[in-house]
Structures are given as C-alpha cells and as structure tokens.
C-alpha positions as CSV (number, residue, x, y, z in Angstrom):
1,M,11.2,-7.8,12.9
2,I,8.4,-9.9,10.3
3,A,5.7,-12.7,11.2
4,N,7.2,-15.0,10.1
5,K,5.9,-18.9,7.9
6,A,5.6,-20.7,11.1
7,L,3.3,-18.0,12.8
8,R,1.0,-18.1,9.2
9,T,-1.6,-20.7,10.8
10,P,-5.4,-19.9,12.0
11,L,-5.4,-17.6,15.4
12,R,-8.5,-17.9,17.5
13,A,-11.2,-16.1,17.8
14,H,-11.6,-15.3,21.0
15,I,-10.3,-12.2,22.8
16,A,-10.2,-11.7,26.5
17,A,-12.6,-9.2,27.8
18,A,-9.3,-7.3,29.4
19,T,-8.0,-7.2,25.9
20,L,-11.1,-4.9,24.7
21,L,-9.6,-1.5,23.3
22,A,-10.4,2.0,24.3
23,L,-9.6,5.3,22.4
24,A,-7.5,8.4,24.6
25,A,-6.9,10.8,22.8
26,T,-3.4,13.0,22.9
27,H,-5.2,16.3,22.4
28,P,-7.0,18.4,24.4
29,A,-10.1,16.4,25.3
30,S,-12.4,19.0,24.8
31,A,-11.0,19.8,21.5
32,E,-13.4,19.6,18.4
33,V,-12.3,17.6,15.1
34,K,-12.4,19.0,12.0
35,Y,-11.3,17.9,8.7
36,A,-9.2,20.0,6.0
37,D,-10.8,20.9,2.8
38,Q,-8.6,18.8,0.6
39,G,-10.5,18.7,-2.7
40,A,-13.2,17.7,-4.2
41,H,-11.6,14.3,-5.9
42,W,-11.5,13.3,-1.5
43,A,-13.8,12.4,-0.3
44,P,-14.8,10.4,3.2
45,A,-14.7,7.3,1.7
46,D,-11.8,7.5,0.3
47,R,-10.2,8.4,3.6
48,D,-11.5,5.4,5.0
49,D,-9.7,3.1,2.6
50,F,-6.6,5.3,3.7
51,Y,-6.4,4.5,7.1
52,S,-6.2,1.0,7.0
53,L,-6.0,-0.9,3.2
54,D,-3.8,-3.4,3.4
55,Q,-0.5,-3.0,1.3
56,G,1.2,-6.2,2.8
57,A,2.6,-5.4,6.1
58,R,2.7,-8.4,8.8
59,I,4.1,-6.8,12.5
60,M,2.8,-10.0,14.7
61,P,-0.4,-11.7,15.0
62,L,-3.1,-9.5,15.7
63,N,-3.3,-11.8,19.4
64,W,-0.4,-11.2,20.3
65,I,-0.3,-7.5,19.9
66,R,-3.9,-7.4,22.2
67,A,-2.3,-9.5,24.7
68,L,0.7,-7.3,25.0
69,R,1.3,-4.9,28.1
70,H,3.3,-1.9,29.0
71,P,5.2,-2.3,32.2
72,D,2.5,0.3,33.8
73,G,0.4,-3.5,33.2
74,K,-2.0,-1.6,30.6
75,H,-2.5,-3.0,27.3
76,F,-0.8,-2.1,23.8
77,L,-4.3,-1.1,22.8
78,E,-5.7,0.2,25.4
79,D,-5.5,3.4,24.1
80,G,-5.4,2.9,20.8
81,L,-1.5,3.7,20.9
82,T,-2.3,7.2,21.1
83,R,0.6,7.2,23.5
84,Y,2.5,7.5,20.8
85,G,0.8,10.0,18.8
86,Y,-1.7,8.5,16.5
87,L,-4.4,9.5,15.8
88,P,-8.1,7.9,16.5
89,N,-10.2,6.4,13.9
90,P,-13.2,5.9,14.4
91,N,-14.7,4.1,11.1
92,S,-11.9,1.4,11.6
93,P,-12.9,-1.9,10.8
94,T,-11.1,-3.6,13.8
95,P,-12.4,-1.1,16.5
96,G,-9.5,0.7,18.3
97,L,-7.7,0.1,16.3
98,P,-5.9,3.8,15.1
99,V,-5.2,5.6,11.8
100,G,-2.2,3.0,9.3
101,F,-3.0,0.1,11.9
102,L,-5.1,-2.4,10.6
103,A,-5.9,-6.2,10.8
104,A,-4.4,-8.3,7.8
105,S,-6.1,-11.2,6.8
106,E,-3.7,-14.2,5.2
107,Q,-4.2,-17.9,4.9
108,G,-7.0,-17.8,7.3
109,A,-4.9,-16.2,10.2
110,Q,-4.9,-12.4,11.0
111,F,-2.0,-9.6,11.5
112,F,-1.7,-7.1,13.0
113,S,-0.5,-4.6,10.1
114,M,0.3,-0.7,9.5
115,T,-0.1,1.1,6.0
116,C,1.3,4.3,4.8
117,S,-1.4,7.0,6.8
118,A,0.2,5.6,10.1
119,C,3.4,8.0,9.2
120,H,1.3,10.6,6.1
121,T,-1.5,11.3,8.5
122,R,-1.5,14.6,10.9
123,Q,-3.3,16.4,13.3
124,I,-2.7,19.4,14.9
125,D,-4.7,22.1,17.0
126,V,-5.5,25.8,16.9
127,N,-7.4,27.5,19.2
128,G,-9.6,24.4,20.9
129,V,-9.8,22.5,17.0
130,S,-7.7,19.6,16.0
131,W,-7.5,19.5,12.3
132,R,-7.3,16.7,10.8
133,I,-4.8,16.6,7.1
134,D,-5.2,13.3,5.3
135,G,-1.3,12.7,3.6
136,G,0.4,15.3,6.2
137,P,3.3,14.0,7.9
138,A,2.8,12.6,10.7
139,L,2.9,13.5,14.6
140,S,3.7,10.2,16.2
141,D,6.7,9.1,17.8
142,F,7.6,5.9,15.8
143,Q,10.7,4.6,18.2
144,S,8.7,4.5,21.1
145,L,7.1,2.1,19.8
146,L,9.2,0.0,17.9
147,A,11.3,0.1,21.3
148,D,7.8,-0.9,23.7
149,I,7.4,-3.5,22.0
150,D,10.6,-5.0,22.0
151,T,10.9,-4.2,26.2
152,A,7.8,-6.1,26.2
153,F,8.2,-8.8,24.4
154,Q,11.7,-9.6,26.4
155,K,9.8,-9.9,29.5
156,I,7.8,-12.6,28.3
157,L,10.6,-14.5,27.1
158,A,12.7,-13.7,30.7
159,D,9.5,-13.9,33.0
160,E,7.4,-16.8,33.2
161,A,4.3,-15.1,35.2
162,A,4.3,-12.6,32.1
163,F,4.2,-15.3,29.7
164,D,1.9,-17.4,31.2
165,E,-1.2,-13.8,31.7
166,F,0.1,-13.4,27.6
167,A,-0.1,-16.7,26.5
168,K,-3.8,-16.8,28.5
169,E,-4.9,-13.7,26.5
170,A,-3.3,-14.3,23.2
171,L,-4.8,-18.1,23.1
172,G,-7.4,-18.0,24.8
173,G,-8.9,-20.0,27.7
174,D,-6.4,-21.9,29.9
175,P,-3.5,-23.8,27.7
176,N,-1.9,-26.3,28.3
177,E,1.7,-27.3,28.2
178,R,1.4,-28.4,24.2
179,A,0.1,-25.1,23.3
180,L,2.6,-22.8,25.8
181,R,5.4,-24.9,24.6
182,K,4.3,-24.5,20.4
183,L,3.8,-20.5,21.3
184,R,7.1,-19.9,23.2
185,K,8.5,-21.4,20.4
186,E,6.4,-19.3,17.5
187,V,7.6,-15.9,20.0
188,E,11.2,-16.9,20.5
189,V,11.5,-17.6,15.9
190,W,9.6,-14.4,15.9
191,F,11.3,-11.8,18.7
192,Q,15.1,-13.0,17.5
193,P,15.2,-10.5,14.2
194,Y,12.9,-8.0,15.4
195,D,15.6,-8.1,18.5
196,V,18.2,-8.1,16.5
197,L,16.7,-5.2,14.7
198,M,16.0,-3.0,17.2
199,R,18.8,-3.3,19.2
200,K,21.4,-2.2,16.2
201,S,19.3,0.2,14.9
202,L,17.7,2.6,17.8
203,P,19.5,5.4,18.3
204,K,19.9,7.4,21.6
205,P,18.6,9.6,21.6
206,G,15.6,9.1,19.8
207,W,14.5,9.9,16.3
208,G,11.7,12.0,19.1
209,V,8.1,13.0,17.5
210,A,7.6,13.5,13.7
211,R,10.9,11.7,12.4
212,A,12.2,8.7,11.6
213,D,15.2,7.2,9.6
214,A,13.8,5.3,7.0
215,V,16.1,5.0,4.8
216,S,18.3,3.5,7.3
217,M,15.5,1.0,8.9
218,I,14.8,-0.1,5.1
219,F,18.5,-1.1,4.1
220,N,19.2,-2.5,7.4
221,R,15.5,-4.5,7.2
222,V,16.2,-5.9,3.7
223,A,20.2,-6.3,3.8
224,G,20.3,-7.0,7.8
225,L,17.2,-9.9,7.7
226,D,16.3,-10.9,4.6
227,I,19.8,-11.8,2.7
228,G,21.2,-14.5,5.1
229,T,22.7,-17.8,3.7
230,T,21.5,-19.3,7.1
231,S,18.1,-20.9,8.5
232,S,17.2,-17.2,10.4
233,R,17.7,-14.9,6.9
234,I,20.0,-12.8,9.6
235,I,23.2,-10.7,8.5
236,E,23.9,-8.9,12.1
237,Q,27.3,-7.1,9.8
238,N,24.4,-5.2,7.4
239,I,22.9,-3.8,10.5
240,A,23.4,-0.1,11.5
241,L,22.6,2.3,13.4
242,A,19.7,4.6,12.0
243,D,20.6,7.7,13.5
244,A,19.4,10.0,10.3
245,P,16.2,11.2,11.4
246,V,14.1,13.1,9.0
247,R,10.4,14.8,8.8
248,Y,7.8,12.4,7.0
249,P,7.6,13.6,3.8
250,F,3.7,15.2,3.2
251,L,1.9,13.4,0.3
252,W,-0.5,15.5,-1.9
253,N,1.6,16.5,-4.9
254,A,3.7,12.9,-4.0
255,P,3.3,10.8,-7.3
256,I,3.5,13.8,-9.5
257,Q,7.3,14.4,-8.9
258,D,9.7,13.0,-11.2
259,M,12.1,12.0,-8.0
260,T,11.2,11.2,-4.9
261,Q,12.9,10.7,-1.3
262,W,14.9,13.5,0.9
263,P,18.0,13.3,-1.0
264,G,16.4,12.5,-4.4
265,F,17.1,9.1,-5.2
266,A,14.5,7.3,-6.4
267,R,12.8,8.0,-9.9
268,N,9.7,8.6,-9.5
269,G,5.9,10.2,-11.2
270,D,4.2,7.5,-12.6
271,D,2.1,4.3,-11.6
272,I,5.0,1.9,-12.3
273,L,7.4,4.3,-10.0
274,G,5.0,4.8,-7.4
275,L,4.5,0.8,-7.0
276,A,8.5,0.7,-6.4
277,R,8.0,3.3,-4.0
278,N,5.9,1.7,-2.2
279,V,7.1,-2.3,-2.1
280,G,10.5,-0.4,-0.9
281,E,8.3,0.9,1.8
282,V,6.6,-2.4,2.9
283,Y,9.8,-3.8,2.5
284,G,10.9,-1.4,5.8
285,V,8.1,-1.9,8.0
286,F,7.6,-5.6,8.5
287,G,6.3,-6.7,4.9
288,I,7.6,-10.6,4.3
289,Y,10.9,-10.9,1.7
290,R,12.6,-14.3,1.4
291,P,14.2,-14.3,-1.7
292,T,15.5,-18.0,-2.6
293,P,18.0,-18.7,-5.4
294,L,16.1,-21.0,-7.7
295,T,17.8,-24.6,-8.5
296,L,14.9,-25.3,-10.5
297,A,13.9,-22.1,-12.8
298,L,10.3,-21.2,-13.5
299,P,9.2,-22.8,-16.5
300,Q,8.7,-19.3,-17.5
301,L,12.6,-18.3,-17.3
302,V,13.9,-21.8,-18.9
303,K,15.1,-20.1,-22.2
304,F,17.2,-17.3,-20.2
305,N,19.1,-20.3,-17.9
306,S,22.0,-20.6,-19.3
307,S,25.9,-20.5,-17.1
308,R,26.2,-17.3,-18.9
309,L,23.3,-15.0,-16.7
310,P,23.8,-14.2,-13.8
311,K,22.0,-16.0,-10.5
312,L,18.5,-16.2,-11.0
313,I,16.0,-15.4,-7.6
314,N,13.0,-16.3,-6.9
315,F,12.0,-12.9,-4.9
316,L,8.4,-13.7,-4.0
317,N,9.1,-17.0,-2.0
318,D,6.5,-16.6,0.5
319,S,6.0,-12.6,0.0
320,S,3.3,-10.7,1.6
321,L,2.8,-7.9,-1.1
322,N,-0.4,-6.8,-1.9
323,Y,0.0,-5.6,-5.0
324,P,-3.8,-4.5,-5.5
325,G,-3.7,-2.8,-1.9
326,L,-1.0,-0.7,-3.2
327,M,-2.0,0.2,-5.9
328,R,-5.3,1.1,-4.8
329,L,-3.5,3.2,-1.7
330,E,-1.2,4.8,-4.7
331,N,-4.6,5.9,-7.0
332,L,-6.0,7.9,-3.3
333,I,-2.8,9.2,-2.7
334,Q,-3.0,11.1,-6.2
335,Q,-6.8,12.0,-5.2
336,I,-5.4,14.1,-1.7
337,G,-5.4,17.1,-2.5
338,P,-3.1,20.1,-0.8
339,P,-4.5,21.7,2.0
340,K,-6.5,24.6,2.0
341,W,-5.5,27.2,4.9
342,P,-8.4,27.2,6.9
343,W,-8.6,30.3,8.5
344,S,-8.5,34.0,7.3
345,L,-6.3,35.3,4.8
346,D,-5.3,39.1,3.9
347,P,-5.9,39.2,0.2
348,K,-3.7,42.2,-0.6
349,L,-0.9,40.9,1.5
350,V,-1.4,37.5,-0.4
351,A,-0.7,39.6,-3.1
352,Q,2.5,41.1,-2.9
353,G,3.9,37.7,-0.6
354,E,3.9,36.4,-3.8
355,E,5.6,38.8,-5.9
356,V,8.6,38.2,-3.3
357,F,8.0,33.8,-3.6
358,N,9.0,35.0,-7.8
359,R,11.4,36.6,-7.0
360,D,15.2,35.8,-7.7
361,P,16.5,33.3,-5.6
362,K,19.3,36.2,-4.4
363,Q,17.0,38.6,-4.2
364,G,14.9,36.9,-1.3
365,G,12.9,34.2,-3.7
366,C,12.0,30.5,-3.5
367,A,10.6,29.7,-6.7
368,T,12.8,29.7,-10.2
369,G,14.6,27.2,-10.2
370,C,13.3,25.6,-6.4
371,H,10.3,25.3,-5.5
372,E,8.3,26.6,-8.5
373,V,5.5,23.8,-11.0
374,A,8.1,22.9,-14.0
375,K,7.6,20.5,-16.4
376,G,9.9,17.2,-15.3
377,T,11.0,14.4,-17.5
378,P,8.5,12.2,-18.8
379,R,7.5,8.8,-17.5
380,L,5.6,6.0,-19.7
381,C,2.4,6.5,-17.9
382,N,2.8,10.3,-17.0
383,L,4.3,12.6,-19.4
384,N,3.5,15.5,-16.6
385,T,5.7,14.5,-14.3
386,W,6.3,18.0,-12.0
387,K,10.1,18.5,-11.8
388,T,12.0,18.1,-8.3
389,P,15.6,20.2,-8.4
390,L,18.2,17.8,-6.8
391,Q,20.5,20.9,-4.5
392,D,23.0,21.4,-2.1
393,V,21.6,24.5,0.1
394,G,24.0,24.1,2.9
395,T,21.4,21.7,5.1
396,D,22.1,18.8,7.1
397,V,23.9,15.6,5.1
398,R,23.8,13.0,7.4
399,E,20.6,11.2,5.5
400,Y,22.4,11.5,2.1
401,N,25.3,9.8,3.5
402,V,23.6,6.7,4.2
403,L,22.8,6.2,0.7
404,G,26.6,5.1,0.4
405,R,26.5,2.3,2.9
406,E,27.8,-1.9,2.1
407,A,26.6,-4.4,2.9
408,D,26.9,-8.4,2.3
409,T,24.8,-9.6,-0.2
410,G,23.5,-13.0,1.2
411,V,21.8,-15.4,-1.1
412,L,21.9,-12.4,-4.2
413,N,25.3,-12.9,-4.4
414,G,25.7,-12.9,-8.0
415,A,22.3,-12.2,-8.9
416,A,20.6,-10.1,-11.5
417,I,17.9,-9.2,-13.7
418,P,19.3,-9.2,-17.6
419,F,18.7,-5.8,-19.4
420,V,17.4,-3.6,-16.9
421,P,20.2,-1.1,-16.5
422,G,21.0,-0.2,-13.1
423,I,20.4,-4.2,-11.9
424,D,22.1,-5.9,-14.4
425,T,25.3,-6.5,-13.6
426,P,25.6,-9.3,-10.9
427,L,26.2,-8.3,-7.3
428,K,29.3,-8.4,-6.1
429,P,30.1,-10.6,-2.5
430,K,30.4,-6.9,-0.2
431,D,27.6,-4.4,-2.5
432,K,26.0,-1.2,-2.1
433,I,22.8,-1.6,-0.1
434,I,21.1,0.7,-2.3
435,S,21.7,-2.0,-5.2
436,I,20.6,-4.8,-3.4
437,L,17.1,-2.6,-2.8
438,G,16.8,-1.9,-6.0
439,L,17.5,-5.8,-7.1
440,S,14.6,-6.4,-4.7
441,V,12.0,-4.3,-5.2
442,I,12.6,-4.5,-8.9
443,G,12.7,-8.1,-9.2
444,S,9.9,-8.5,-7.3
445,I,7.6,-6.3,-9.4
446,L,8.5,-7.8,-12.5
447,E,8.7,-11.5,-10.9
448,A,4.5,-10.5,-10.1
449,P,2.7,-11.6,-13.6
450,L,4.9,-15.0,-13.4
451,H,4.0,-15.7,-9.9
452,F,0.0,-14.1,-9.7
453,G,-0.9,-14.7,-13.3
454,V,-1.4,-11.4,-15.9
455,D,-3.4,-9.3,-14.7
456,V,-1.7,-8.5,-11.6
457,F,-1.0,-5.2,-12.5
458,K,-4.7,-4.5,-14.4
459,P,-4.7,-0.9,-13.6
460,I,-2.2,-0.3,-15.2
461,V,-1.7,-2.6,-17.8
462,E,-4.9,-0.6,-19.2
463,E,-4.1,2.8,-18.9
464,C,-0.4,2.6,-19.6
465,I,0.1,0.2,-22.5
466,P,-3.0,-0.9,-23.7
467,E,-2.0,-2.6,-26.8
468,S,-1.5,-5.6,-24.4
469,R,-5.4,-6.2,-24.1
470,Q,-5.5,-7.7,-28.2
471,A,-1.8,-10.5,-26.9
472,R,-2.4,-13.7,-26.4
473,T,-1.6,-14.1,-23.0
474,E,1.9,-15.2,-23.5
475,A,2.8,-12.0,-25.4
476,A,1.1,-10.0,-23.3
477,A,3.4,-10.7,-20.1
478,S,6.3,-10.1,-22.5
479,L,5.1,-7.2,-23.3
480,I,4.2,-5.7,-20.1
481,T,7.3,-7.1,-18.4
482,A,9.7,-5.4,-21.3
483,K,7.4,-1.7,-21.0
484,F,7.7,-2.2,-17.1
485,S,11.2,-2.9,-17.4
486,A,11.8,-0.1,-19.1
487,D,10.3,2.5,-16.8
488,L,12.0,1.0,-13.5
489,Q,15.6,0.9,-15.4
490,N,18.2,2.8,-13.1
491,L,15.2,3.0,-10.7
492,Y,17.5,4.4,-8.0
493,K,20.7,6.5,-8.3
494,K,23.9,5.8,-6.6
495,P,26.1,8.6,-4.9
496,S,29.2,8.8,-6.7
497,A,32.2,8.5,-5.0
498,Q,32.6,12.2,-4.0
499,P,28.8,13.3,-3.6
500,A,27.2,15.8,-3.7
501,A,24.6,16.6,-0.5
502,V,21.7,17.2,-2.9
503,F,18.0,17.2,-1.5
504,E,14.8,17.6,-3.0
505,A,13.2,20.6,-3.7
506,R,9.1,20.0,-3.4
507,V,6.5,22.3,-4.3
508,M,5.2,24.5,-2.0
509,R,1.3,23.5,-2.2
510,G,-0.1,23.5,1.6
511,I,3.6,23.6,3.0
512,W,1.6,25.3,6.0
513,A,0.7,22.0,7.0
514,A,3.9,20.0,7.6
515,A,6.2,21.9,10.5
516,P,8.7,21.4,11.1
517,Y,10.8,22.5,8.3
518,L,13.8,21.3,6.0
519,H,14.2,18.0,5.6
520,N,15.4,17.0,9.3
521,G,13.1,18.8,11.1
522,S,15.3,21.2,12.3
523,V,13.0,24.5,12.4
524,P,10.1,24.7,14.2
525,T,8.3,27.4,12.0
526,L,8.7,29.2,8.7
527,A,8.9,32.4,10.3
528,D,11.9,30.5,12.0
529,L,13.1,29.1,8.2
530,L,13.1,33.1,7.3
531,K,15.7,33.4,10.1
532,K,19.7,33.0,9.7
533,P,20.7,29.7,10.8
534,A,22.3,30.6,13.8
535,D,19.0,32.7,15.3
536,R,16.9,30.0,14.6
537,P,16.1,28.0,17.8
538,A,18.5,25.9,19.3
539,S,16.1,23.6,21.0
540,F,12.6,23.4,20.5
541,K,9.0,21.2,21.7
542,V,7.4,19.2,18.3
543,G,4.0,17.9,19.5
544,P,0.2,19.2,17.7
545,A,-0.3,22.9,19.0
546,Y,-0.3,24.9,15.7
547,D,1.2,28.6,16.3
548,I,-0.9,30.3,13.0
549,E,0.7,33.8,13.0
550,N,4.4,31.9,12.5
551,V,3.0,28.9,10.8
552,G,4.6,26.2,12.5
553,L,4.9,24.7,15.9
554,A,3.8,26.6,18.7
555,R,6.0,27.1,21.2
556,E,3.9,26.1,24.0
557,Q,2.6,22.4,24.2
558,G,0.5,19.8,25.7
559,S,1.0,16.7,27.4
560,F,2.3,14.7,24.0
561,N,5.7,16.1,22.8
562,S,9.1,15.7,22.4
563,T,12.2,18.1,22.7
564,Y,14.5,18.8,19.4
565,N,17.7,20.0,19.7
566,A,19.3,21.3,17.0
567,D,22.8,21.7,15.8
568,D,25.0,24.3,14.6
569,C,26.8,24.9,11.2
570,S,29.8,23.0,12.5
571,K,27.7,20.0,12.9
572,R,26.4,19.2,9.4
573,D,26.5,15.6,9.4
574,S,25.1,15.1,13.3
575,G,21.9,14.5,11.5
576,N,20.2,17.7,13.5
577,S,21.8,20.5,12.3
578,R,19.5,23.4,11.6
579,C,22.2,24.8,9.3
580,G,21.0,25.5,5.2
581,H,18.3,27.0,3.4
582,D,19.3,31.0,3.5
583,F,17.0,32.0,0.8
584,G,14.2,35.0,2.3
585,T,17.0,35.2,5.4
586,S,18.1,39.0,4.4
587,L,14.0,39.9,3.3
588,S,12.9,42.8,5.1
589,D,10.6,42.4,7.7
590,P,7.1,43.1,6.3
591,D,8.6,41.5,2.9
592,K,8.9,38.3,5.0
593,K,5.6,38.6,6.8
594,A,3.9,39.4,3.0
595,L,6.1,36.1,2.5
596,L,4.1,34.3,4.9
597,E,1.1,35.2,4.1
598,Y,1.3,34.2,0.5
599,L,3.0,30.6,1.5
600,K,-0.1,30.1,4.0
601,S,-2.5,30.7,1.0
602,L,-1.4,27.4,-1.8
C-alpha cells in the first residue's frame, strides 16, 4: 500500500501536456464558497498549511498518479479528485491537487501523498452558497478512490498497450526497453501489497460518502503489510474485511479530549499523546513502516541488550514519518475552533433549548454525564483536559468488536519495550492487533531521539520538559525518553473478554456541522436523532446539500451522493444500525425545536 524503497529514486520533472490538471467542482457550478467563522486563532495561512502539510504518507510516485487514467480515458487528477468529493485547493503548492493531498519530497523524489485534512475538511451547500468548514468530517468517498486506483493498475499490468501509454506519460518522452522493464518491475513490486490490501479489505457494498473503516484499515496495513518475515513483508491472513465504517470525526476540540477514537480506546489530551494518535494514522494511510529486528544493538541500547530482555526492534528502519510535520499539524488542529452557525438564531428559543440540554438525561437532557464540558484526566503536557465519557447507549457495536482482532506478529514476535506498561510484555506468536499497533506507535516515537537526534521533538520538549534544557545531551535524551514513556504507558485500552460496547460522548460544540449522526453516520439529521430509532429514516442520501431547519443532510442531494441503508435494532452488529441513543426522543415537539436551536448555537 506504500511506496517501496526500490522506488524512492529521483523522478523526471517532465510532465506530459495531457496530464495538466483541471478543477471541476462537485458542488453547484454557481455556488459561492465562504469559510465558516472558526475563531480568531484560525487564519488563512494556517488553513493553507493544514491543507497541504506533509505528515509522512507516501502513496506512490507523483508521476504515476499524474499518468494514471480511469477506464473512460480521463486522468485521475484531471478533475482534482472532485469525482470522489475531495475539495479544490486553489493555493496548493502543487496546482491541481485537492485539499489534503500534496507532493511530498523525499531523497530527491516526489510522492503523491495525503494528510489529515483530506478526511477532515467539509463543504456543505445551502441556498447557493458552499460553506467550507475546516476540521469537519469530510463528505468524500475514500473507498471508491482506493478501489479505482487498484483497478487502474490492474489494467496497466495486464494490458500492454495501457502500460505503454502509462509509461510514456510517467517517464516522459519515448522510453527505451530498459526503462520500460525497470518501470514495470517497480509497478509490480508496489502493486502487490496494495492489491492484496484492497482485495481483502474493501467491502461490498462500500463505505459510501462520509464514512471509512479507519481502525480496520490501520490494523490491516500494519499487521498485514508491514511485519511479515518474508521479503514482501505481507501476512495475508492478518488482513480482514474492513466492514465497520464510521463517520469521520470532527477535529475541533479533539486535542483536549482525555480519550479518543470512537470506541474510546486511546489515551489523549496532550501533545505527546496527540503525536501517538497521528503516528498511528500515518501508518494506516500509506506511511512507510519497516520494523526490523536488531542483530547488532544500537550503541545507545548496548547496556540493555541481554538474553533477559525482549527482542529489540529498529522501528524507524526506512521510516517516512515526518515528525516536524506531525507536530505542526497537531498545533494547527489546536487552533481550529468550532464553526459558528452562519445563519440567524432565535435568542429566546436558544435560551429555552439550553434549559432542555441541561436537564437530567432521564428527562431528555444531553449534558450531565454525556456531552458537558467537564475536567478530564490530567496529562503530562496538559493538566486541563476534557473528560470523554465512554458509554454503551445501544448504538451499533461493529467497530468496537474490531478491537478484539488477533494476528500473527511476524518480525515483532517476542518484541516489547521494557518499563513501559502496556507494551512491556513480549508479543506472542499470535496476539491482539491493538498490541501490535501500540508497540509500533510507541516504539517509533521513543526511538526517534536516537534515530534523528535529541532535538527531533524540540517543540514538545520545550513546552513539557523544560528541565531538559539544562541537562547535557545524554542526560537530556534519557530524561526525554523517561517522560515520554510515562505519558505513553497504557496508550491503548485493550478490550476485556466480555467487553461492553462503549463509545465516546463528545462535547457538542459545532455539532450542527457534523451530519450524519451517531458514530456510524446512520442518522441524517439532528431532528431525526430526536426520534425513536424505529422512526428514523431507513434510507437516505449522503452528500453536501444541507438542511438548516432539521440540522443535517438535505433529503435531496445533487449529482455527488451515496445512499445509506440503515438497519434496525435487530442488526446492532451490522455496522449500519440506526439503533440507540434514545436521549431526547420523548421530549415534546416544542422542547425538541428549542433544543435544536440551542445545538445550532454551540
């Protein structure tokens, strides 16, 4: 699924005229684009960084995606990926690439890459105006993009004429036989893991617009493509169907929550834990990860290398993680405020709705113990986190059940990191994938000062570990490692033998802009969420057209949409159940109207 080391060589700068990029928006042609007010700390320059900052993903060489064609003959980038719902980025450093996609440079080569804004920027259409909301859950169709890339490369490798056409555009000019053989080999090597992952992961019907099974894809990518003991590193049996899709979460307020991910399995709330959250994300979306057992210990680890200790791993062998980019992105996310409702509000009705919101949940309220701002668990770099309640409120359980998956541990068999609770027990030949991921993420972070130098995390260290400034280099490195280890211990909560299917309850600021609702996106509007599950729509269209009265997706959508078919409470493990979260469903109609007006104001 990622760019292989053999491909990381300088690419020719020539781009054929036929691959010049053009933007063709999926939103109404006449729509005016406006940016929602997201606070004084969010400026246009920050937005530009957020849209195209490298975090370490390496999808494929840039000239490949520029040469790649759909079955209809159009280049993939001809419309700026708007056919998949991705948004135009007029200020992209690489003209024509949409929001969240970029040309990443590494060792003199350029790679087609993506960053977190691809999945966390939204645009909604209301009365001829398209409102851009940064940090909002994307209304894009990621699975179709992944599947179409797979299909396009299948054709290239099976059809000699298609390969020749691709090669001429990718390499430029009229390449000789040697260049053609070299390119074919590179494509075959790249395609093998990508194709295995897509064939075994992508479900039918697909995730649709606005959803992805990110947890399964991260598990599949790390356990299925990165840790095998053969030269390909593939462990095909570790890849499972990614059929537990959820709606992308909104990012504003995300850094301050003390737990994160929809099933609430990851500790969160400060810059170190934010770094861990983002490293896991990069490994799931095309980051290069090649953990390698250490036959000769790094000099810094010699004193720990003994038969009594677990297998030692070089986690950053050939790694593409961009730590400066990851830290900058986390800072940017901290600056994104919840979007302010851009239309008129009834102040009297807002006040009435606030009273309803703050009632006891048994009386239809939403705040106490659920969606209120309450003090959370202190973290090393942030003593003032927000509490993230984890509750079973009767919603779909499929994503939570993914956390119990096990896999062969490959090159990580027997590996652990001493003195870091949660990953200090050597992995068994077959173990929980959440343990494999935890070891991979924490190991990649703790090794970084040894691999890149003590200043690799300088922005975090200066803020959180100021005492390290006075220490000598070796002592500072030990202090930084100790502090990071303490903050990262028990990073992931492992499901018990009989887990309660709990999910996070988030603070509702900006909730009006985050439809569809519930973690699996099974309810189109907030008004529908206040209905009994049986009365919620069994089918609805997902797209950018917005209903500001019912607060959510409009009943009718434009040409870009997918249809969501929601299951009832008899299929709570389907991934698509609209069951649960009965709070507020017994309120009177006037109370519901007032509550909706208040939720708009947050």
